[in-house]
N, C-alpha and C positions, 0 to 999 in steps of 0.2 A: 454546464452539466456534462458536456462531452468529456472534459478533462477528468472529471470524477469517474466516469464510466471506464475510461482508458486506464486510469490508475488502479481502479478496483479489479479490472481484468488482469493487469500485470501482477497485482498482489496475489490473486487467486492462482495464476500460473506459477508463481514462485512457491506457493503452498503445495500445489500439485507436484511440482518437481521435488520438493522436500519429502513428500510422502513416498515418492518413488526411489529416492536416493538410498543407496546401500551404504556408502561411505559416510560416517558420522560428520566428517569435516564438510563434505559437500552438503549434507542435510542442514547443518548449522548455517552455512553460507546462504542457502535458499531461505531459511527461516529468518535470518537477519535482514535479507533483502525485502521479504514480505513485511516485516516490522517497519522498515524504512518507508515503504509505500503507505502503510497505515498512518504513520506520523505525518507524512506529506498531505494525505487526504484530510487528516484532522486539522492541520494548520490552515489549509486552503478553505475548509468549511467555516472555521472560526473567522477568518478574514472576510469571507463572503457575508457571513451573518453580521459582522461588525459594520461592514460597508452599507448594509441594508438599514441598520439602525441609525446611521449617521444622516441618511437622506431625509 
């Protein structure tokens, strides 16, 4: 669960940076990074759920 907390904090930090960004390019970069963290979290959760069903 710690890795999910870490990734969620990183995702939120990127969203916060995007909200503060003045430059559209920088804002887009932070938003893309936040989406990447969200995808990683989603994949890890699915893998964890699948491993629980296998046992």
